[in-house]
VEXLOZA-443186 format. One record per atom (N, C-alpha, C, CB): x, y, z. Coordinates in steps of 0.2 Angstrom, whole numbers, plus 5000, padded with zeros to 4 digits. Glycine has a CB too. Layout:
! VEXLOZA-443186
XYZ...
***
This chain:
! VEXLOZA-443186
500449945000500050005000500450065000499550005006500250124997500650184996500750225003500350224991501250265003501250315008500750375006501950345009500450405012499950455011500150515014499250435013500150575011500250645014499650665016500650685009499550685023498950705026499050765030498650645030498550805030498550875033498050865039498450925028498150905044497650905050497350975050498050895057496950985055496451045055496951105056495951045061497551105059497951165060498351175053498451145065498251135048498651155042499351115042498751225041499551075047500151045047500050975043500451035054500550955039500550895036501050845037500450905028500950785036501450735037501350675033501450705045501850635032501850575027501750515032502450565022501250475031501050415035501050355030500450425039500950295034500850235030500150215030501350185033499950185024499250165024499250085022498850205018498850045025498849975023498149945023499349935028498049895020497349865020497149835026497349815014496549845028496249815034496149745033495649855037496449705037496449635037496149605043497049595035495749555043495549515049495949455049494749505048496249445055496649385056496149315055496949385063496449275051496049205050496149165056496249175044495649145060495749095065495549025064495249125071495449015058495248945056495848915052494548945051496048855054496548815051496248755047497048795056496348755041496148705036496648645036495948735029496348585037496848525037496448475033496948495044496848425030496548365027496348315031496948345021496148255029495948195033496448165037495648145029497148185035497648165039497948215043498248135034497548265045497748325049498348365046497948295056498448365040499048405037498748465034499348365031499148515035498948585033498748585025499548635034498148615024497848615017498048685015497148605017498148695008498248755005497848754998499048765003497648814996497248824990497748824984496948884990497448794979497848784972497448804967498148714971497748824961497348844955497448794950497548914952496848764948496848704943496548734936496548644945496848704931496548724924495948684923497048704919495348714922494748684921494648664914494148734923494848704909494748684902495148734898494048684900495148724891495448774887494948804882495948734882495148854879494648894875494348864869494948964873494748814867494548774861494048724862495148744857493848714869493448664871492848684875493848604874492748754875492248774879491548774875492348854881491048804878490348804875490348834868489848834879490648894867490648924861490948884855490948994861491548854857491948804852491448744851492548784855491148714856490748654854490148674850490548624861489848734851489248764847489448774840489048824850490048794839490348814832490448744829490948854832490648694832490748624829490148594828491248584834489648594833489048554832488548594827488748544839488548654827488048694822487448714826487948654817487248684831486648704835486648684842485948674831486348714847486448694854486148624855486048744858485648604851485348534853485848484850484648534850486348494846486748454843487348434848486948474836487448484853488048474857488048414861488148534862487448394863487348324867487548264863486648314868487448264856487648214852488448204852487448224845488748264852489548264852489748234859489748334851489448254864489648234871489548154872489248264876488948134868488848064869489348024865488148044866489548054859490048014854490748014857490048044848490948064861491648064864491648114869492048084858492248144870492348194876492648254873492848164881492348294869492648344865492748404870492148374860492448404876492448464881493048454885491848464885493448404885493948384889494648374885493848324894495148404887495848394885496148354890496148464883496248294890496548254895497248264896496448184893497548304891498248314892498448374897498648334886497948414898498048474902497548494907498048534897496948454906496348474911496648444918495748434909496548494923496648474930497448494932496548404931497848514927498448534929498548594933498948544922499048604937499148654941499348724938499648644947499048774940499248844937499648884942498548884935500248904940500748934944500849004941501348894945501349004937501549074933501149084927502349074932500649124928500149144922500149214921499449114924499949234915499849304913499249304910500449324908498949364910498249384907498349394900497849434911497849364896497849384889497149404887498149324885497049434882496349454879496249424872496349534879495649414871495549384864494849424862495449304864494849424855494249454852493649414851494549484845493149434847492549394845492749334841492049434842493249334837493549274833493949224837493849304827493949244844494349194849495049194847494049124848495349254845496049254843496349304848496149284836496949294850497349334855497449404852497949294857497349454855497449524853498049554857496849564854498449594854499049624857498949694858499649604853498449724856498349804857497649814859498549844850497549824866496949834869496749904871496849784875496149924869495949994871495349984877495650034865495549994883495049984888494550044888495349984895493850024888493350074888493050084895492850054883492850144897492550154903491750174901492850224907491350134905490650134904490250174909490350064902489950224908489550264913488850244912489650344913488550224918487850204918487350244922487750124920486750244920486250284923486050244929485650294919485650274934485450234940485050174939485050284944484650174933484250114931484750054928483750124927485350064927485850014924485950024916485549954925485550074913485650084906486350124905485050114903486650104899487250144897487150214896487550104892487550254899487450334898487950354893487550364904488550334893489150354889489650304889489350424890490050304884490650254884491250294881490450194879491850294884492450324883493050284884492450394886493550304881494250264882494450284889494750284877494650234893494850234900495550264900494850164903495650324904496250354905496550334911496150434905497250314911497550294917497650354921498250264915497450344928497550404932498150404936496950394938498450464938499050464941498950474948499450534938499350434952499350434960499350504962499850394963498950524967498950594970498950594978498350634967499150534981499150534988499850544991498850474990500350534988501050544991501450594988501450474990501050644985501450704981501550754986500950724975501850814983501950874987501250904990502350924984500750894987500050914989499750864993499650934983499750875000499450825004498650825004499650835011498350775006497650775007497450825012497350705008497050875010496950925015496350915020496850995011496350945025495750945030495150985027495950975037494650945025494150975022493651015027493750925017493550985033493051015037492350995036493151085038492250955031491550935029491350865032491450925021491050875037490850815041490150785040490850825049490050725039489450695037489250635042489550655030488650635044488450585049488550515046487650595050488850465050488950405048488350365045489250365054487750375047487250345045487050365037486550355049487150435036487050455030487550435025487050535030488150425027488650405022488550335020489350415025488450285025488350215024487650205020488250175030487150245020486550235016486650265009485950265020487150305008487150345001487750314997487250415003488250285000488850264996489050194998489450314998489250164993489550094993490250094995489350054987490450065000491150065002491450004999491250065010491950014995492249954991492949934994492349974984493249984999493849965002493950015008494449974997494449995012494650035017495350025019494250025024495750085021496450085023496450105030496850125018496950075033497150105040497750145040497150045045497750205043498350245043498750235049498150315042499450225048499850205053500450265054500150135052500650265060501250315061501850275060501250345068502450315058503050285057503550305063503350305050503350355067503850375072503350405078504350415070503750435083503350465088502950535086503850485094503250565081502950625079502350615075503450665075502350565071501750545067501250515071501950505061501450485077500950455081500550515084501350415087500850565087500550615090500050655085500950665093500350655078499950685073499350645071500450695067499350585071498750545069498350535075498950475066498550525081498150525087497750585088498550515093498050645086497650705087497050705082498050765086497250685076496650685070496150635072496950665064496350575075495850525077495350555083496150465079495650585087495350615093494850665091495850645098495050705086494650765084494050735080494950815080494150685076493550655072493150615077493850605067493350585082492950545086492450595090493350515091492650655092492250705095491650725090492650765097491850725084491250745079490750685078491650765072490950625079490550565078490250565071489950565083490750585066490550585059491150565055490350655057491050555049491550545044491750605040491350485039492350625039492550685035492650665028493150715039492350705024492450695017493150715015491950735013493550675011494250685009494250685001494650625012494650734999494750734992495450764990494250784988495750744984496350764982496350834979496750714978496950864979497050924975497050984980496550934970497251044978497151104982496451124984497551164979495951104980495251124981494951064984494951154975495251004985494950944988494350924984494750964995494350934977493850914973494050864968493550974969494550834969494850774964494750714968495550794962494650654964494650594967495250574970494350544962495250524974495950494977496150434973495850474984496750444970497050384966497650364970497250414959497650294972498150264976498750244972497850204980498650214966499150184961498950204954499250114962499450204950499350224943498850174940500050224939498350204937497850154933497350134938498250104930497350144944496850114949496250154949497150114956495750134952495050164952495150224956494550114955494850284954494750344958494250334963494650404954494350354969493850344975493750414978494150304980493150414981492950464986493250434993492150484987493450484997493750465003493350485009494450485004493250445014492950465021493350445026492150435021493550495030494050475036493650475042494550535036493850415046493550405052494050395058493050335052493950415063494450415069494150385075494750485070494450345079494250315085494850315090493950245084494750315096495350315101495050275107495550385103495550245110495450205116496050205120495250125115496050255125496650265129497250295125496950195132497850265125498350285121498350255114499050265124497850215112497750185105497350225101497550115106497450225095496950255090496850215084497250325088496350225080496150195074495950245069495650135075496350255064496150305059496050265052496750355058495450265050495250225044494950275039494650175046495250255033495050295027494650245023495650315022493950265023493450225019493450255012492750225022493450205007493550225000492850194996494150194996492650244992491950224988492050254981491350254992491850214977491750234970491050224967492250194965490550224971489950214969489450244974489750134968488950284971488450324975487850294973488450394973487450274979486750244978486250304976486550214984485950294970485450334968484850294965485750384962484250314967483650284965483450304958483050294970483250254954483050274947482450314947482950214943482250354942481650394942481050344941481650444936480550364945479950324945479450344939479550344952479450304934479050324928478250334930479050264923478050304935477350314937477250384940477050264942477750404944477650474946477650524941478250484951478150514936478150564930477550564926478750544925477250504925476550504922476050534925476350424920476050524932475550554936475550634936475550534944476250664936476350734936476050754929477050744937476150724923475950744917475250744916476250694911474850694919474150694919473850754923473850634922474150774929473950824933474050894930474350824940474550904926474650964922474150964916475350964920474050914913473550914908472850924910473550844904472650904916472050914919472050944925471650844920472051014925472151054931471451054935472351124930
***
């Protein structure tokens, strides 16, 4: 996880460490001989033997059963079930051929799920560890309103790296705890830019939460890239039109 430059309410800034919030796994998986079990990736099948390939060979969906009865065209016995270790992602086109030049598109959708616009995806530049720190916005939102309006897709815990940054982060957590709210965070000098953690990563809105317990503190940066919006009610629009037509 990246280092983050953060500013407090007094306008002082410091560089701190951010890491993903992980829950310690307390379950140990073993086999029938009480040996430690581990997950593995196995090859299920190859692209030349999936449903589309069988459909092209059979000519119709109802003919695929005849192919399966006559043989095993869906299984490559040489590679099926083999372990996957060092792999790379590849893309293929509608002709099922590997492509080497890919243009990623960004799709913006309406609240009802329909496509609003489509545009080439631009790689975003990280903006959390630069000379411009994440400023103290002073915009506090009740926790209930934030959780009911935004989808939280990730969270980062901010850590100190020495005694000075401990006092710095503890003071922020204490101040936020008194507000009992989440503070809206944004990048840039006007705090109106999304937060980008790594090059090409998803831009996020940030909500900072602080809690303390004695000399301990927890400073959590909640990240969201989706806002909950209800689609327009067509029945309400029709009712309004009828009312205007018949005053």
